[in-house]
matplotlib code that plots the C-alpha trace (Angstrom):
import matplotlib.pyplot as plt

x = [-8.1, -4.8, -3.2, -6.0, -5.5, -2.3, -2.9, -6.0, -3.9, -1.6, -3.7, -5.7, -1.8, -1.0, -4.8, -4.0, -0.6, -2.1, -4.5, -2.0, -0.1, -2.8, -3.6, -0.2, -0.1, -3.6, -1.9, 1.1, -0.7, -3.0, 0.0, 1.9, -1.3, -2.8, -0.1, -1.0, 1.7, 3.7, 5.3, 7.6, 11.2, 13.0, 16.6, 17.0, 17.5, 14.5, 12.3, 14.1, 12.4, 9.3, 9.4, 9.7, 7.3, 5.0, 3.9, 5.1, 1.5, 3.5, 7.0, 9.0, 12.3, 14.2, 17.9]
y = [2.9, 1.2, 4.5, 5.6, 2.0, 2.8, 6.7, 5.1, 2.7, 5.6, 7.9, 5.0, 4.6, 8.1, 8.6, 5.1, 6.5, 9.7, 8.7, 6.3, 9.5, 11.4, 8.3, 8.0, 11.6, 12.1, 8.4, 10.1, 13.4, 11.8, 9.6, 13.2, 14.6, 11.7, 10.9, 9.2, 10.5, 8.2, 7.2, 9.7, 8.8, 9.7, 9.5, 7.3, 9.9, 11.1, 8.2, 7.3, 10.5, 9.4, 6.5, 7.5, 10.2, 7.2, 9.0, 6.3, 3.4, 1.8, 1.2, -0.6, -0.9, -1.2, -2.3]
z = [-60.4, -59.3, -58.4, -56.1, -54.1, -53.1, -51.8, -50.3, -48.1, -47.7, -46.3, -43.9, -42.6, -41.9, -40.4, -38.2, -37.2, -36.5, -34.1, -32.1, -31.5, -30.3, -28.1, -26.9, -26.5, -23.9, -22.1, -20.9, -20.3, -18.1, -16.3, -15.1, -13.7, -12.0, -10.2, -6.7, -4.2, -3.3, 0.3, 2.4, 2.7, 5.5, 6.8, 9.9, 11.9, 11.3, 11.6, 14.9, 16.1, 14.4, 15.9, 19.7, 18.9, 17.7, 14.6, 12.4, 11.6, 9.2, 7.5, 4.7, 4.5, 0.8, 0.7]

ax = plt.figure().add_subplot(projection="3d")
ax.plot(x, y, z, "-o")
ax.set_aspect("equal")
plt.show()
């Protein structure tokens, strides 16, 4: 009976590891397909042109 117990734990550990891997793969796939589009990045010349044409509602500057 003692021989069965380590095999049982090993089998349980393998199942847990397998499920963790499956969940991680599903999360990666979900994140890659359901990406929210980020804001458009433009250079300063385009920004000035869009600003003069009043086509900019909001801007965020980052250094």
